[in-house]
C-alpha positions in Angstrom: -55.0 -80.0 23.8 -56.9 -78.4 26.7 -54.7 -75.3 26.7 -55.5 -74.9 22.9 -59.2 -75.1 23.6 -58.9 -72.7 26.5 -57.0 -70.3 24.2 -59.6 -70.5 21.5 -62.5 -70.0 24.0 -60.8 -67.1 25.7 -59.9 -65.4 22.4 -63.4 -65.9 21.0 -65.0 -64.4 24.2 -62.5 -61.5 24.1 -63.3 -60.7 20.6 -67.0 -60.9 21.2 -66.4 -58.6 24.2 -64.5 -56.1 22.2 -67.1 -56.1 19.2 -70.2 -55.8 21.5 -68.3 -53.2 23.4 -68.0 -51.0 20.4 -71.7 -51.5 19.8 -72.3 -50.3 23.4 -70.0 -47.4 22.9 -71.8 -46.3 19.7 -75.0 -46.4 21.8 -73.3 -44.1 24.4 -72.2 -41.7 21.8 -75.5 -41.5 20.3 -77.5 -41.5 23.5 -79.1 -44.7 23.0 -79.3 -47.7 25.5 -78.8 -51.0 23.9 -79.8 -53.1 26.8 -79.2 -56.6 25.1 -75.8 -55.5 23.8 -74.9 -54.0 27.1 -75.6 -57.2 29.0 -73.7 -59.2 26.3 -70.8 -56.8 26.5 -70.6 -56.7 30.3 -71.0 -60.6 30.5 -68.3 -61.5 27.9 -65.9 -58.8 29.3 -66.3 -60.5 32.7 -65.8 -63.9 31.2 -62.7 -62.7 29.3 -61.0 -61.5 32.6 -62.1 -64.6 34.5 -61.0 -67.0 31.8 -57.6 -65.3 31.6 -56.8 -66.5 35.1 -57.2 -70.2 33.9 -53.9 -70.2 32.0 -51.1 -72.0 33.7 -48.4 -69.5 35.0 -45.9 -69.6 37.8 -45.8 -66.0 38.9 -48.0 -62.9 38.9 -47.9 -61.3 35.6 -49.1 -57.7 34.2 -51.9 -59.6 32.5 -53.2 -60.6 35.9 -53.0 -57.0 37.2 -55.2 -55.8 34.1 -57.6 -58.8 34.8 -58.0 -57.8 38.5 -58.5 -54.1 37.5 -60.9 -55.0 34.8 -63.0 -57.1 37.2 -63.2 -54.2 39.7 -64.1 -51.6 37.0 -66.7 -54.1 35.6 -68.1 -54.6 39.2 -68.7 -50.9 39.3 -70.2 -50.6 35.9 -72.7 -53.6 36.6 -73.6 -52.0 39.8 -74.1 -48.5 38.3 -76.2 -50.0 35.4 -78.3 -52.6 37.2 -78.4 -51.7 40.9 -78.4 -47.9 40.6 -80.1 -47.7 37.2 -78.0 -45.1 35.9 -79.6 -42.5 38.3 -77.8 -39.3 38.9 -73.9 -39.6 39.1 -74.2 -43.3 38.5 -74.8 -42.5 34.7 -71.5 -41.1 34.2 -69.9 -43.6 36.5 -71.4 -46.4 34.3 -70.2 -44.6 31.1 -66.7 -44.1 32.4 -66.2 -47.8 33.8 -67.9 -49.4 30.8 -65.4 -47.5 28.5 -62.5 -48.3 30.7 -63.4 -51.9 30.6 -63.5 -51.9 26.9 -60.1 -50.0 26.8 -58.6 -52.8 29.0 -59.8 -55.5 26.4 -58.3 -53.4 23.5 -55.2 -52.8 25.3 -54.6 -56.6 25.9 -55.6 -57.3 22.3 -52.9 -54.8 21.1 -50.3 -56.5 23.5 -51.4 -59.9 22.0 -51.2 -58.7 18.5 -47.8 -57.4 19.0 -46.7 -60.7 20.6 -48.3 -63.0 18.1 -48.5 -61.3 14.6 -45.1 -61.7 13.1 -45.1 -58.2 11.3 -46.0 -56.5 14.5 -43.6 -58.6 16.5 -40.8 -57.6 14.0 -41.7 -53.9 14.7 -41.6 -54.3 18.5 -40.1 -57.5 19.6 -39.9 -56.5 23.3 -43.0 -54.2 23.3 -40.8 -51.3 24.5 -40.2 -50.0 21.0 -41.7 -46.9 19.6 -44.2 -48.5 17.4 -45.8 -50.3 20.4 -45.7 -47.3 22.6 -47.2 -45.0 20.0 -50.0 -47.4 19.3 -50.9 -47.9 22.9 -50.7 -44.1 23.6 -52.8 -43.3 20.5 -55.5 -45.8 21.6 -55.4 -44.5 25.3 -55.9 -41.0 23.9 -58.7 -42.0 21.7 -60.4 -43.8 24.6 -60.2 -41.0 26.8 -61.7 -38.7 24.3 -64.5 -41.2 23.6 -65.2 -41.5 27.4 -65.4 -37.7 27.8 -67.7 -37.3 24.7 -69.9 -40.3 25.9 -70.2 -38.9 29.3 -71.5 -35.6 27.9 -73.7 -37.2 25.2 -75.3 -40.2 27.1 -78.4 -38.9 28.7 -80.7 -41.8 28.2 -83.4 -42.1 30.9 -82.7 -44.4 34.0 -82.5 -48.1 33.0 -85.6 -49.9 33.6 -88.0 -47.0 32.9 -89.9 -47.0 29.7 -88.4 -45.1 26.8 -90.4 -42.3 25.1 -89.4 -44.0 21.9 -88.7 -47.7 22.6 -87.6 -48.4 18.9 -84.8 -45.9 19.3 -83.3 -48.1 22.1 -83.4 -51.3 20.5 -80.9 -53.3 18.3 -81.1 -57.0 18.4 -78.3 -58.9 19.9 
């Protein structure tokens, strides 16, 4: 019963992190700061990684490695965004680490989909088959391209400074 509740909460937080991450990514691509969405994305993505460690296992798994990497990347993203205020090189550092954190969430979602959705599991029962590898490679290439484009396009002024057009940067959470 507790494991079922933990799973539901973890999945809900993960999906909220992925969906809000795509809103933040849209902001990066269109040179807009969505401060509320950003805080929500970073918070839910940290929560996703942390709650992943609550599942009972008896050995270190690849999901633990992704969780640790995600928390490290998120620490840098949070530092760049809130402590360094996106000033100078911290802007591109934030863009890159935020997108990497979103990618990690999507990567794990794909792994889980191929493990749990019967049609996908039939295509790649061991997750070493071409459909799984092709899907993961395609998503990786897409995220690398999105990170490069976002790093070029996201020029929003430093966080915490007033915007010349405040309505441009606001989307309600």
